[in-house]
mmCIF file of the N, C-alpha and C atoms, coordinates in Angstrom:
data_MODEL
# 
_entry.id   MODEL 
# 
loop_
_atom_site.group_PDB 
_atom_site.id 
_atom_site.type_symbol 
_atom_site.label_atom_id 
_atom_site.label_alt_id 
_atom_site.label_comp_id 
_atom_site.label_asym_id 
_atom_site.label_entity_id 
_atom_site.label_seq_id 
_atom_site.pdbx_PDB_ins_code 
_atom_site.Cartn_x 
_atom_site.Cartn_y 
_atom_site.Cartn_z 
_atom_site.occupancy 
_atom_site.B_iso_or_equiv 
_atom_site.pdbx_formal_charge 
_atom_site.auth_seq_id 
_atom_site.auth_comp_id 
_atom_site.auth_asym_id 
_atom_site.auth_atom_id 
_atom_site.pdbx_PDB_model_num 
ATOM 1   N N  . MET A 1 1  ? -21.711 -22.412 -1.722  1.00 0.00 ? 1  MET A N  1 
ATOM 2   C CA . MET A 1 1  ? -21.297 -22.085 -3.171  1.00 0.00 ? 1  MET A CA 1 
ATOM 3   C C  . MET A 1 1  ? -19.782 -21.557 -2.647  1.00 0.00 ? 1  MET A C  1 
ATOM 4   N N  . LYS A 1 2  ? -18.948 -21.783 -3.551  1.00 0.00 ? 2  LYS A N  1 
ATOM 5   C CA . LYS A 1 2  ? -17.686 -21.502 -3.330  1.00 0.00 ? 2  LYS A CA 1 
ATOM 6   C C  . LYS A 1 2  ? -17.065 -20.799 -4.598  1.00 0.00 ? 2  LYS A C  1 
ATOM 7   N N  . PHE A 1 3  ? -16.375 -19.669 -4.559  1.00 0.00 ? 3  PHE A N  1 
ATOM 8   C CA . PHE A 1 3  ? -15.921 -19.141 -5.931  1.00 0.00 ? 3  PHE A CA 1 
ATOM 9   C C  . PHE A 1 3  ? -14.079 -19.465 -5.666  1.00 0.00 ? 3  PHE A C  1 
ATOM 10  N N  . LEU A 1 4  ? -13.625 -19.977 -6.594  1.00 0.00 ? 4  LEU A N  1 
ATOM 11  C CA . LEU A 1 4  ? -12.255 -20.461 -6.611  1.00 0.00 ? 4  LEU A CA 1 
ATOM 12  C C  . LEU A 1 4  ? -11.699 -19.608 -7.769  1.00 0.00 ? 4  LEU A C  1 
ATOM 13  N N  . LYS A 1 5  ? -10.425 -19.063 -7.296  1.00 0.00 ? 5  LYS A N  1 
ATOM 14  C CA . LYS A 1 5  ? -9.694  -18.190 -8.373  1.00 0.00 ? 5  LYS A CA 1 
ATOM 15  C C  . LYS A 1 5  ? -8.137  -18.830 -8.388  1.00 0.00 ? 5  LYS A C  1 
ATOM 16  N N  . ARG A 1 6  ? -7.604  -18.968 -9.417  1.00 0.00 ? 6  ARG A N  1 
ATOM 17  C CA . ARG A 1 6  ? -6.465  -19.702 -9.577  1.00 0.00 ? 6  ARG A CA 1 
ATOM 18  C C  . ARG A 1 6  ? -5.565  -18.508 -10.237 1.00 0.00 ? 6  ARG A C  1 
ATOM 19  N N  . ILE A 1 7  ? -4.145  -18.465 -9.801  1.00 0.00 ? 7  ILE A N  1 
ATOM 20  C CA . ILE A 1 7  ? -3.300  -17.651 -10.612 1.00 0.00 ? 7  ILE A CA 1 
ATOM 21  C C  . ILE A 1 7  ? -2.132  -18.491 -10.677 1.00 0.00 ? 7  ILE A C  1 
ATOM 22  N N  . ASN A 1 8  ? -1.742  -18.623 -11.996 1.00 0.00 ? 8  ASN A N  1 
ATOM 23  C CA . ASN A 1 8  ? -0.502  -19.799 -12.078 1.00 0.00 ? 8  ASN A CA 1 
ATOM 24  C C  . ASN A 1 8  ? 0.441   -18.688 -12.812 1.00 0.00 ? 8  ASN A C  1 
ATOM 25  N N  . THR A 1 9  ? 1.836   -18.903 -12.339 1.00 0.00 ? 9  THR A N  1 
ATOM 26  C CA . THR A 1 9  ? 2.779   -18.008 -12.865 1.00 0.00 ? 9  THR A CA 1 
ATOM 27  C C  . THR A 1 9  ? 4.044   -19.121 -12.960 1.00 0.00 ? 9  THR A C  1 
ATOM 28  N N  . SER A 1 10 ? 4.921   -18.551 -13.346 1.00 0.00 ? 10 SER A N  1 
ATOM 29  C CA . SER A 1 10 ? 6.182   -19.697 -13.698 1.00 0.00 ? 10 SER A CA 1 
ATOM 30  C C  . SER A 1 10 ? 6.545   -20.434 -12.381 1.00 0.00 ? 10 SER A C  1 
ATOM 31  N N  . SER A 1 11 ? 6.858   -19.667 -11.296 1.00 0.00 ? 11 SER A N  1 
ATOM 32  C CA . SER A 1 11 ? 7.370   -20.295 -10.162 1.00 0.00 ? 11 SER A CA 1 
ATOM 33  C C  . SER A 1 11 ? 6.510   -20.621 -8.878  1.00 0.00 ? 11 SER A C  1 
ATOM 34  N N  . TYR A 1 12 ? 5.447   -19.920 -9.087  1.00 0.00 ? 12 TYR A N  1 
ATOM 35  C CA . TYR A 1 12 ? 4.435   -20.236 -7.807  1.00 0.00 ? 12 TYR A CA 1 
ATOM 36  C C  . TYR A 1 12 ? 2.762   -20.401 -8.309  1.00 0.00 ? 12 TYR A C  1 
ATOM 37  N N  . ASN A 1 13 ? 1.959   -21.021 -7.568  1.00 0.00 ? 13 ASN A N  1 
ATOM 38  C CA . ASN A 1 13 ? 0.701   -21.439 -7.898  1.00 0.00 ? 13 ASN A CA 1 
ATOM 39  C C  . ASN A 1 13 ? 0.078   -20.861 -6.721  1.00 0.00 ? 13 ASN A C  1 
ATOM 40  N N  . TYR A 1 14 ? -0.797  -19.538 -6.991  1.00 0.00 ? 14 TYR A N  1 
ATOM 41  C CA . TYR A 1 14 ? -1.502  -19.226 -5.700  1.00 0.00 ? 14 TYR A CA 1 
ATOM 42  C C  . TYR A 1 14 ? -3.067  -19.522 -5.997  1.00 0.00 ? 14 TYR A C  1 
ATOM 43  N N  . THR A 1 15 ? -3.544  -19.778 -4.656  1.00 0.00 ? 15 THR A N  1 
ATOM 44  C CA . THR A 1 15 ? -5.135  -20.108 -4.887  1.00 0.00 ? 15 THR A CA 1 
ATOM 45  C C  . THR A 1 15 ? -5.689  -19.335 -3.883  1.00 0.00 ? 15 THR A C  1 
ATOM 46  N N  . SER A 1 16 ? -6.569  -18.611 -4.277  1.00 0.00 ? 16 SER A N  1 
ATOM 47  C CA . SER A 1 16 ? -7.379  -17.751 -3.236  1.00 0.00 ? 16 SER A CA 1 
ATOM 48  C C  . SER A 1 16 ? -8.973  -18.409 -3.113  1.00 0.00 ? 16 SER A C  1 
ATOM 49  N N  . MET A 1 17 ? -9.440  -18.558 -2.209  1.00 0.00 ? 17 MET A N  1 
ATOM 50  C CA . MET A 1 17 ? -10.820 -18.836 -2.183  1.00 0.00 ? 17 MET A CA 1 
ATOM 51  C C  . MET A 1 17 ? -11.854 -17.656 -1.176  1.00 0.00 ? 17 MET A C  1 
ATOM 52  N N  . ALA A 1 18 ? -12.985 -17.697 -1.551  1.00 0.00 ? 18 ALA A N  1 
ATOM 53  C CA . ALA A 1 18 ? -13.980 -16.541 -0.910  1.00 0.00 ? 18 ALA A CA 1 
ATOM 54  C C  . ALA A 1 18 ? -15.028 -17.356 -1.130  1.00 0.00 ? 18 ALA A C  1 
ATOM 55  N N  . GLN A 1 19 ? -15.450 -17.751 0.215   1.00 0.00 ? 19 GLN A N  1 
ATOM 56  C CA . GLN A 1 19 ? -16.966 -18.445 0.736   1.00 0.00 ? 19 GLN A CA 1 
ATOM 57  C C  . GLN A 1 19 ? -18.005 -17.567 0.752   1.00 0.00 ? 19 GLN A C  1 
ATOM 58  N N  . ILE A 1 20 ? -19.052 -17.877 0.118   1.00 0.00 ? 20 ILE A N  1 
ATOM 59  C CA . ILE A 1 20 ? -20.243 -17.088 0.372   1.00 0.00 ? 20 ILE A CA 1 
ATOM 60  C C  . ILE A 1 20 ? -21.317 -18.029 0.520   1.00 0.00 ? 20 ILE A C  1 
ATOM 61  N N  . ASP A 1 21 ? -22.073 -17.667 1.825   1.00 0.00 ? 21 ASP A N  1 
ATOM 62  C CA . ASP A 1 21 ? -23.011 -18.542 2.205   1.00 0.00 ? 21 ASP A CA 1 
ATOM 63  C C  . ASP A 1 21 ? -24.421 -18.112 1.208   1.00 0.00 ? 21 ASP A C  1 
ATOM 64  N N  . THR A 1 22 ? -24.687 -19.264 0.544   1.00 0.00 ? 22 THR A N  1 
ATOM 65  C CA . THR A 1 22 ? -25.864 -18.872 -0.166  1.00 0.00 ? 22 THR A CA 1 
ATOM 66  C C  . THR A 1 22 ? -27.265 -18.935 0.468   1.00 0.00 ? 22 THR A C  1 
ATOM 67  N N  . ASN A 1 23 ? -27.577 -19.630 1.642   1.00 0.00 ? 23 ASN A N  1 
ATOM 68  C CA . ASN A 1 23 ? -28.633 -19.062 2.300   1.00 0.00 ? 23 ASN A CA 1 
ATOM 69  C C  . ASN A 1 23 ? -28.454 -17.860 2.716   1.00 0.00 ? 23 ASN A C  1 
ATOM 70  N N  . THR A 1 24 ? -27.515 -17.021 3.282   1.00 0.00 ? 24 THR A N  1 
ATOM 71  C CA . THR A 1 24 ? -27.409 -15.831 3.877   1.00 0.00 ? 24 THR A CA 1 
ATOM 72  C C  . THR A 1 24 ? -27.604 -14.801 2.210   1.00 0.00 ? 24 THR A C  1 
ATOM 73  N N  . TYR A 1 25 ? -27.306 -14.884 1.522   1.00 0.00 ? 25 TYR A N  1 
ATOM 74  C CA . TYR A 1 25 ? -27.052 -13.968 0.359   1.00 0.00 ? 25 TYR A CA 1 
ATOM 75  C C  . TYR A 1 25 ? -27.971 -14.257 -0.878  1.00 0.00 ? 25 TYR A C  1 
ATOM 76  N N  . LYS A 1 26 ? -28.254 -15.551 -0.915  1.00 0.00 ? 26 LYS A N  1 
ATOM 77  C CA . LYS A 1 26 ? -29.472 -15.840 -1.903  1.00 0.00 ? 26 LYS A CA 1 
ATOM 78  C C  . LYS A 1 26 ? -29.118 -15.762 -3.324  1.00 0.00 ? 26 LYS A C  1 
ATOM 79  N N  . SER A 1 27 ? -27.639 -15.259 -3.803  1.00 0.00 ? 27 SER A N  1 
ATOM 80  C CA . SER A 1 27 ? -26.889 -14.835 -4.621  1.00 0.00 ? 27 SER A CA 1 
ATOM 81  C C  . SER A 1 27 ? -27.448 -14.269 -5.466  1.00 0.00 ? 27 SER A C  1 
ATOM 82  N N  . SER A 1 28 ? -28.441 -13.100 -4.653  1.00 0.00 ? 28 SER A N  1 
ATOM 83  C CA . SER A 1 28 ? -28.711 -11.799 -5.306  1.00 0.00 ? 28 SER A CA 1 
ATOM 84  C C  . SER A 1 28 ? -27.504 -10.721 -5.878  1.00 0.00 ? 28 SER A C  1 
ATOM 85  N N  . LYS A 1 29 ? -28.116 -9.998  -6.799  1.00 0.00 ? 29 LYS A N  1 
ATOM 86  C CA . LYS A 1 29 ? -26.753 -9.085  -7.225  1.00 0.00 ? 29 LYS A CA 1 
ATOM 87  C C  . LYS A 1 29 ? -26.613 -7.920  -5.862  1.00 0.00 ? 29 LYS A C  1 
ATOM 88  N N  . HIS A 1 30 ? -27.999 -7.421  -5.259  1.00 0.00 ? 30 HIS A N  1 
ATOM 89  C CA . HIS A 1 30 ? -27.832 -6.540  -4.256  1.00 0.00 ? 30 HIS A CA 1 
ATOM 90  C C  . HIS A 1 30 ? -27.204 -7.171  -2.983  1.00 0.00 ? 30 HIS A C  1 
ATOM 91  N N  . ASP A 1 31 ? -27.378 -8.161  -2.615  1.00 0.00 ? 31 ASP A N  1 
ATOM 92  C CA . ASP A 1 31 ? -26.770 -8.568  -1.439  1.00 0.00 ? 31 ASP A CA 1 
ATOM 93  C C  . ASP A 1 31 ? -25.311 -8.943  -1.659  1.00 0.00 ? 31 ASP A C  1 
ATOM 94  N N  . PHE A 1 32 ? -25.177 -9.540  -2.800  1.00 0.00 ? 32 PHE A N  1 
ATOM 95  C CA . PHE A 1 32 ? -23.785 -9.713  -3.413  1.00 0.00 ? 32 PHE A CA 1 
ATOM 96  C C  . PHE A 1 32 ? -22.962 -8.279  -3.147  1.00 0.00 ? 32 PHE A C  1 
ATOM 97  N N  . LEU A 1 33 ? -23.496 -7.496  -3.841  1.00 0.00 ? 33 LEU A N  1 
ATOM 98  C CA . LEU A 1 33 ? -22.764 -5.997  -3.806  1.00 0.00 ? 33 LEU A CA 1 
ATOM 99  C C  . LEU A 1 33 ? -22.492 -5.550  -2.376  1.00 0.00 ? 33 LEU A C  1 
ATOM 100 N N  . ASN A 1 34 ? -23.595 -5.650  -1.645  1.00 0.00 ? 34 ASN A N  1 
ATOM 101 C CA . ASN A 1 34 ? -23.480 -5.412  -0.024  1.00 0.00 ? 34 ASN A CA 1 
ATOM 102 C C  . ASN A 1 34 ? -22.051 -5.834  0.437   1.00 0.00 ? 34 ASN A C  1 
ATOM 103 N N  . PHE A 1 35 ? -22.212 -7.145  0.212   1.00 0.00 ? 35 PHE A N  1 
ATOM 104 C CA . PHE A 1 35 ? -21.228 -8.045  0.963   1.00 0.00 ? 35 PHE A CA 1 
ATOM 105 C C  . PHE A 1 35 ? -19.783 -7.724  0.242   1.00 0.00 ? 35 PHE A C  1 
ATOM 106 N N  . CYS A 1 36 ? -19.707 -7.023  -0.778  1.00 0.00 ? 36 CYS A N  1 
ATOM 107 C CA . CYS A 1 36 ? -18.321 -6.900  -1.343  1.00 0.00 ? 36 CYS A CA 1 
ATOM 108 C C  . CYS A 1 36 ? -18.289 -5.331  -0.993  1.00 0.00 ? 36 CYS A C  1 
ATOM 109 N N  . SER A 1 37 ? -19.002 -4.642  -0.880  1.00 0.00 ? 37 SER A N  1 
ATOM 110 C CA . SER A 1 37 ? -18.996 -3.340  -0.429  1.00 0.00 ? 37 SER A CA 1 
ATOM 111 C C  . SER A 1 37 ? -18.346 -3.124  1.104   1.00 0.00 ? 37 SER A C  1 
ATOM 112 N N  . LYS A 1 38 ? -18.865 -4.101  1.777   1.00 0.00 ? 38 LYS A N  1 
ATOM 113 C CA . LYS A 1 38 ? -18.366 -4.230  3.626   1.00 0.00 ? 38 LYS A CA 1 
ATOM 114 C C  . LYS A 1 38 ? -16.982 -4.329  3.297   1.00 0.00 ? 38 LYS A C  1 
ATOM 115 N N  . ASN A 1 39 ? -16.731 -5.669  2.584   1.00 0.00 ? 39 ASN A N  1 
ATOM 116 C CA . ASN A 1 39 ? -15.375 -5.810  2.607   1.00 0.00 ? 39 ASN A CA 1 
ATOM 117 C C  . ASN A 1 39 ? -14.201 -4.834  1.979   1.00 0.00 ? 39 ASN A C  1 
ATOM 118 N N  . MET A 1 40 ? -14.778 -4.253  0.962   1.00 0.00 ? 40 MET A N  1 
ATOM 119 C CA . MET A 1 40 ? -14.113 -3.196  0.483   1.00 0.00 ? 40 MET A CA 1 
ATOM 120 C C  . MET A 1 40 ? -13.918 -2.022  1.473   1.00 0.00 ? 40 MET A C  1 
ATOM 121 N N  . LEU A 1 41 ? -14.691 -1.539  2.164   1.00 0.00 ? 41 LEU A N  1 
ATOM 122 C CA . LEU A 1 41 ? -14.712 -0.547  3.415   1.00 0.00 ? 41 LEU A CA 1 
ATOM 123 C C  . LEU A 1 41 ? -13.806 -1.071  4.319   1.00 0.00 ? 41 LEU A C  1 
ATOM 124 N N  . LYS A 1 42 ? -13.712 -2.488  4.909   1.00 0.00 ? 42 LYS A N  1 
ATOM 125 C CA . LYS A 1 42 ? -12.741 -2.701  5.619   1.00 0.00 ? 42 LYS A CA 1 
ATOM 126 C C  . LYS A 1 42 ? -11.024 -2.578  5.077   1.00 0.00 ? 42 LYS A C  1 
ATOM 127 N N  . VAL A 1 43 ? -11.020 -2.981  3.605   1.00 0.00 ? 43 VAL A N  1 
ATOM 128 C CA . VAL A 1 43 ? -9.856  -2.664  3.166   1.00 0.00 ? 43 VAL A CA 1 
ATOM 129 C C  . VAL A 1 43 ? -9.370  -0.944  2.982   1.00 0.00 ? 43 VAL A C  1 
ATOM 130 N N  . LYS A 1 44 ? -10.409 -0.274  2.802   1.00 0.00 ? 44 LYS A N  1 
ATOM 131 C CA . LYS A 1 44 ? -10.227 0.961   2.582   1.00 0.00 ? 44 LYS A CA 1 
ATOM 132 C C  . LYS A 1 44 ? -9.602  1.770   3.834   1.00 0.00 ? 44 LYS A C  1 
ATOM 133 N N  . ASN A 1 45 ? -10.239 1.359   4.853   1.00 0.00 ? 45 ASN A N  1 
ATOM 134 C CA . ASN A 1 45 ? -10.009 1.847   6.351   1.00 0.00 ? 45 ASN A CA 1 
ATOM 135 C C  . ASN A 1 45 ? -8.414  1.421   6.928   1.00 0.00 ? 45 ASN A C  1 
ATOM 136 N N  . SER A 1 46 ? -8.382  0.047   6.488   1.00 0.00 ? 46 SER A N  1 
ATOM 137 C CA . SER A 1 46 ? -7.001  -0.445  6.504   1.00 0.00 ? 46 SER A CA 1 
ATOM 138 C C  . SER A 1 46 ? -5.943  0.324   5.828   1.00 0.00 ? 46 SER A C  1 
ATOM 139 N N  . LEU A 1 47 ? -6.259  0.736   4.571   1.00 0.00 ? 47 LEU A N  1 
ATOM 140 C CA . LEU A 1 47 ? -5.153  1.342   3.575   1.00 0.00 ? 47 LEU A CA 1 
ATOM 141 C C  . LEU A 1 47 ? -4.905  2.567   4.326   1.00 0.00 ? 47 LEU A C  1 
ATOM 142 N N  . SER A 1 48 ? -6.159  3.583   4.861   1.00 0.00 ? 48 SER A N  1 
ATOM 143 C CA . SER A 1 48 ? -6.102  4.703   5.364   1.00 0.00 ? 48 SER A CA 1 
ATOM 144 C C  . SER A 1 48 ? -5.330  4.758   6.820   1.00 0.00 ? 48 SER A C  1 
ATOM 145 N N  . ASP A 1 49 ? -5.546  3.897   7.472   1.00 0.00 ? 49 ASP A N  1 
ATOM 146 C CA . ASP A 1 49 ? -4.694  3.556   8.811   1.00 0.00 ? 49 ASP A CA 1 
ATOM 147 C C  . ASP A 1 49 ? -2.914  3.769   8.244   1.00 0.00 ? 49 ASP A C  1 
ATOM 148 N N  . GLN A 1 50 ? -2.678  2.582   7.357   1.00 0.00 ? 50 GLN A N  1 
ATOM 149 C CA . GLN A 1 50 ? -1.171  2.315   7.012   1.00 0.00 ? 50 GLN A CA 1 
ATOM 150 C C  . GLN A 1 50 ? -0.702  3.618   6.112   1.00 0.00 ? 50 GLN A C  1 
ATOM 151 N N  . ILE A 1 51 ? -1.549  4.334   5.686   1.00 0.00 ? 51 ILE A N  1 
ATOM 152 C CA . ILE A 1 51 ? -1.138  5.703   5.096   1.00 0.00 ? 51 ILE A CA 1 
ATOM 153 C C  . ILE A 1 51 ? -0.848  6.570   5.875   1.00 0.00 ? 51 ILE A C  1 
ATOM 154 N N  . LYS A 1 52 ? -1.780  6.588   7.181   1.00 0.00 ? 52 LYS A N  1 
ATOM 155 C CA . LYS A 1 52 ? -1.463  7.655   7.996   1.00 0.00 ? 52 LYS A CA 1 
ATOM 156 C C  . LYS A 1 52 ? -0.024  7.323   9.003   1.00 0.00 ? 52 LYS A C  1 
ATOM 157 N N  . ILE A 1 53 ? 0.169   6.063   9.173   1.00 0.00 ? 53 ILE A N  1 
ATOM 158 C CA . ILE A 1 53 ? 1.286   5.525   9.801   1.00 0.00 ? 53 ILE A CA 1 
ATOM 159 C C  . ILE A 1 53 ? 2.537   5.934   9.070   1.00 0.00 ? 53 ILE A C  1 
ATOM 160 N N  . LEU A 1 54 ? 2.524   5.659   7.663   1.00 0.00 ? 54 LEU A N  1 
ATOM 161 C CA . LEU A 1 54 ? 3.590   6.000   6.536   1.00 0.00 ? 54 LEU A CA 1 
ATOM 162 C C  . LEU A 1 54 ? 3.960   7.434   6.779   1.00 0.00 ? 54 LEU A C  1 
ATOM 163 N N  . LYS A 1 55 ? 2.784   8.387   6.725   1.00 0.00 ? 55 LYS A N  1 
ATOM 164 C CA . LYS A 1 55 ? 2.994   9.651   6.875   1.00 0.00 ? 55 LYS A CA 1 
ATOM 165 C C  . LYS A 1 55 ? 3.785   10.388  7.982   1.00 0.00 ? 55 LYS A C  1 
ATOM 166 N N  . LYS A 1 56 ? 3.349   9.686   9.060   1.00 0.00 ? 56 LYS A N  1 
ATOM 167 C CA . LYS A 1 56 ? 4.037   9.883   10.600  1.00 0.00 ? 56 LYS A CA 1 
ATOM 168 C C  . LYS A 1 56 ? 5.455   9.618   10.355  1.00 0.00 ? 56 LYS A C  1 
ATOM 169 N N  . LYS A 1 57 ? 5.879   8.197   9.773   1.00 0.00 ? 57 LYS A N  1 
ATOM 170 C CA . LYS A 1 57 ? 7.275   7.904   9.591   1.00 0.00 ? 57 LYS A CA 1 
ATOM 171 C C  . LYS A 1 57 ? 8.024   8.646   8.991   1.00 0.00 ? 57 LYS A C  1 
ATOM 172 N N  . SER A 1 58 ? 7.307   9.427   7.872   1.00 0.00 ? 58 SER A N  1 
ATOM 173 C CA . SER A 1 58 ? 7.899   10.203  6.611   1.00 0.00 ? 58 SER A CA 1 
ATOM 174 C C  . SER A 1 58 ? 8.237   11.682  7.349   1.00 0.00 ? 58 SER A C  1 
ATOM 175 N N  . SER A 1 59 ? 7.291   12.218  8.308   1.00 0.00 ? 59 SER A N  1 
ATOM 176 C CA . SER A 1 59 ? 7.368   13.357  8.788   1.00 0.00 ? 59 SER A CA 1 
ATOM 177 C C  . SER A 1 59 ? 8.576   13.369  9.838   1.00 0.00 ? 59 SER A C  1 
ATOM 178 N N  . ILE A 1 60 ? 8.767   12.311  10.614  1.00 0.00 ? 60 ILE A N  1 
ATOM 179 C CA . ILE A 1 60 ? 9.472   12.010  11.478  1.00 0.00 ? 60 ILE A CA 1 
ATOM 180 C C  . ILE A 1 60 ? 11.005  11.891  10.880  1.00 0.00 ? 60 ILE A C  1 
ATOM 181 N N  . ASN A 1 61 ? 11.169  11.284  9.837   1.00 0.00 ? 61 ASN A N  1 
ATOM 182 C CA . ASN A 1 61 ? 12.297  10.974  8.689   1.00 0.00 ? 61 ASN A CA 1 
ATOM 183 C C  . ASN A 1 61 ? 12.967  12.323  8.452   1.00 0.00 ? 61 ASN A C  1 
ATOM 184 N N  . GLU A 1 62 ? 11.802  13.369  7.829   1.00 0.00 ? 62 GLU A N  1 
ATOM 185 C CA . GLU A 1 62 ? 11.871  14.929  7.521   1.00 0.00 ? 62 GLU A CA 1 
ATOM 186 C C  . GLU A 1 62 ? 12.645  15.546  8.504   1.00 0.00 ? 62 GLU A C  1 
ATOM 187 N N  . LYS A 1 63 ? 12.167  15.443  9.570   1.00 0.00 ? 63 LYS A N  1 
ATOM 188 C CA . LYS A 1 63 ? 12.610  16.065  10.777  1.00 0.00 ? 63 LYS A CA 1 
ATOM 189 C C  . LYS A 1 63 ? 13.829  15.992  11.394  1.00 0.00 ? 63 LYS A C  1 
ATOM 190 N N  . THR A 1 64 ? 14.169  14.853  11.258  1.00 0.00 ? 64 THR A N  1 
ATOM 191 C CA . THR A 1 64 ? 15.624  14.452  11.635  1.00 0.00 ? 64 THR A CA 1 
ATOM 192 C C  . THR A 1 64 ? 16.746  14.830  10.488  1.00 0.00 ? 64 THR A C  1 
ATOM 193 N N  . ASP A 1 65 ? 16.095  14.578  9.102   1.00 0.00 ? 65 ASP A N  1 
ATOM 194 C CA . ASP A 1 65 ? 16.934  14.997  7.878   1.00 0.00 ? 65 ASP A CA 1 
ATOM 195 C C  . ASP A 1 65 ? 17.335  16.562  8.276   1.00 0.00 ? 65 ASP A C  1 
ATOM 196 N N  . HIS A 1 66 ? 16.642  17.321  8.617   1.00 0.00 ? 66 HIS A N  1 
ATOM 197 C CA . HIS A 1 66 ? 16.965  18.848  8.604   1.00 0.00 ? 66 HIS A CA 1 
ATOM 198 C C  . HIS A 1 66 ? 18.037  18.948  9.725   1.00 0.00 ? 66 HIS A C  1 
ATOM 199 N N  . ASN A 1 67 ? 17.992  18.244  10.713  1.00 0.00 ? 67 ASN A N  1 
ATOM 200 C CA . ASN A 1 67 ? 18.882  18.567  11.617  1.00 0.00 ? 67 ASN A CA 1 
ATOM 201 C C  . ASN A 1 67 ? 20.334  17.976  11.045  1.00 0.00 ? 67 ASN A C  1 
ATOM 202 N N  . THR A 1 68 ? 20.464  16.986  10.388  1.00 0.00 ? 68 THR A N  1 
ATOM 203 C CA . THR A 1 68 ? 21.585  16.628  9.918   1.00 0.00 ? 68 THR A CA 1 
ATOM 204 C C  . THR A 1 68 ? 21.751  16.943  8.574   1.00 0.00 ? 68 THR A C  1 
ATOM 205 N N  . GLU A 1 69 ? 22.019  18.450  8.258   1.00 0.00 ? 69 GLU A N  1 
ATOM 206 C CA . GLU A 1 69 ? 22.218  18.855  6.924   1.00 0.00 ? 69 GLU A CA 1 
ATOM 207 C C  . GLU A 1 69 ? 23.776  18.486  6.593   1.00 0.00 ? 69 GLU A C  1 
ATOM 208 N N  . LYS A 1 70 ? 24.121  18.209  5.558   1.00 0.00 ? 70 LYS A N  1 
ATOM 209 C CA . LYS A 1 70 ? 25.305  17.931  4.986   1.00 0.00 ? 70 LYS A CA 1 
ATOM 210 C C  . LYS A 1 70 ? 26.066  19.187  4.680   1.00 0.00 ? 70 LYS A C  1 
ATOM 211 N N  . LYS A 1 71 ? 27.298  19.160  5.406   1.00 0.00 ? 71 LYS A N  1 
ATOM 212 C CA . LYS A 1 71 ? 28.149  20.328  5.078   1.00 0.00 ? 71 LYS A CA 1 
ATOM 213 C C  . LYS A 1 71 ? 28.807  20.486  3.895   1.00 0.00 ? 71 LYS A C  1 
ATOM 214 N N  . GLU A 1 72 ? 28.753  21.609  3.201   1.00 0.00 ? 72 GLU A N  1 
ATOM 215 C CA . GLU A 1 72 ? 29.456  21.660  1.789   1.00 0.00 ? 72 GLU A CA 1 
ATOM 216 C C  . GLU A 1 72 ? 30.828  21.389  1.754   1.00 0.00 ? 72 GLU A C  1 
ATOM 217 N N  . ASP A 1 73 ? 31.089  20.853  0.588   1.00 0.00 ? 73 ASP A N  1 
ATOM 218 C CA . ASP A 1 73 ? 32.549  20.549  0.499   1.00 0.00 ? 73 ASP A CA 1 
ATOM 219 C C  . ASP A 1 73 ? 33.185  21.733  -0.020  1.00 0.00 ? 73 ASP A C  1 
ATOM 220 N N  . PRO A 1 74 ? 34.411  21.978  0.670   1.00 0.00 ? 74 PRO A N  1 
ATOM 221 C CA . PRO A 1 74 ? 34.786  23.419  0.068   1.00 0.00 ? 74 PRO A CA 1 
ATOM 222 C C  . PRO A 1 74 ? 35.756  23.138  -1.138  1.00 0.00 ? 74 PRO A C  1 
ATOM 223 N N  . GLU A 1 75 ? 36.557  21.678  -1.077  1.00 0.00 ? 75 GLU A N  1 
ATOM 224 C CA . GLU A 1 75 ? 37.174  21.394  -2.341  1.00 0.00 ? 75 GLU A CA 1 
ATOM 225 C C  . GLU A 1 75 ? 36.507  21.248  -3.515  1.00 0.00 ? 75 GLU A C  1 
ATOM 226 N N  . PHE A 1 76 ? 35.228  20.914  -3.482  1.00 0.00 ? 76 PHE A N  1 
ATOM 227 C CA . PHE A 1 76 ? 34.206  20.744  -4.795  1.00 0.00 ? 76 PHE A CA 1 
ATOM 228 C C  . PHE A 1 76 ? 33.862  22.069  -5.431  1.00 0.00 ? 76 PHE A C  1 
ATOM 229 N N  . PHE A 1 77 ? 33.631  23.143  -4.350  1.00 0.00 ? 77 PHE A N  1 
ATOM 230 C CA . PHE A 1 77 ? 33.443  24.176  -4.725  1.00 0.00 ? 77 PHE A CA 1 
ATOM 231 C C  . PHE A 1 77 ? 34.737  25.185  -5.622  1.00 0.00 ? 77 PHE A C  1 
ATOM 232 N N  . ASP A 1 78 ? 36.029  24.977  -5.060  1.00 0.00 ? 78 ASP A N  1 
ATOM 233 C CA . ASP A 1 78 ? 37.296  25.283  -5.476  1.00 0.00 ? 78 ASP A CA 1 
ATOM 234 C C  . ASP A 1 78 ? 37.169  24.699  -7.026  1.00 0.00 ? 78 ASP A C  1 
ATOM 235 N N  . GLU A 1 79 ? 37.204  23.478  -7.008  1.00 0.00 ? 79 GLU A N  1 
ATOM 236 C CA . GLU A 1 79 ? 37.162  22.797  -8.405  1.00 0.00 ? 79 GLU A CA 1 
ATOM 237 C C  . GLU A 1 79 ? 36.140  23.472  -9.619  1.00 0.00 ? 79 GLU A C  1 
ATOM 238 N N  . GLN A 1 80 ? 34.946  23.821  -9.034  1.00 0.00 ? 80 GLN A N  1 
ATOM 239 C CA . GLN A 1 80 ? 33.854  24.561  -9.694  1.00 0.00 ? 80 GLN A CA 1 
ATOM 240 C C  . GLN A 1 80 ? 34.280  25.985  -10.346 1.00 0.00 ? 80 GLN A C  1 
ATOM 241 N N  . LYS A 1 81 ? 35.186  26.526  -9.425  1.00 0.00 ? 81 LYS A N  1 
ATOM 242 C CA . LYS A 1 81 ? 35.298  27.834  -9.646  1.00 0.00 ? 81 LYS A CA 1 
ATOM 243 C C  . LYS A 1 81 ? 36.423  27.823  -11.162 1.00 0.00 ? 81 LYS A C  1 
ATOM 244 N N  . ASN A 1 82 ? 37.380  26.755  -10.790 1.00 0.00 ? 82 ASN A N  1 
ATOM 245 C CA . ASN A 1 82 ? 38.502  26.666  -11.718 1.00 0.00 ? 82 ASN A CA 1 
ATOM 246 C C  . ASN A 1 82 ? 37.904  26.341  -13.147 1.00 0.00 ? 82 ASN A C  1 
ATOM 247 N N  . TYR A 1 83 ? 37.096  25.747  -13.238 1.00 0.00 ? 83 TYR A N  1 
ATOM 248 C CA . TYR A 1 83 ? 36.257  25.282  -14.614 1.00 0.00 ? 83 TYR A CA 1 
ATOM 249 C C  . TYR A 1 83 ? 35.451  26.450  -15.143 1.00 0.00 ? 83 TYR A C  1 
ATOM 250 N N  . GLN A 1 84 ? 35.430  27.449  -14.322 1.00 0.00 ? 84 GLN A N  1 
ATOM 251 C CA . GLN A 1 84 ? 34.424  28.582  -14.904 1.00 0.00 ? 84 GLN A CA 1 
ATOM 252 C C  . GLN A 1 84 ? 35.408  29.581  -15.488 1.00 0.00 ? 84 GLN A C  1 
# 
């Protein structure tokens, strides 16, 4: 038994297939939901790993940003005083 899903757009034609063995799952709702939940758990774990990596990268970037703070431009502040 194969489930076929097609997504048509103006420039691309995507086709994704998911095969489910009917002998193993007997197409019952309970087994199908177990199959889906196992796959969703894999996706969740993968996403949480990616989030951890991104948080580490952002914390490293924040640390380097604090070390390279921009100096204030004195000419800009002189102009601001003239306007006030």
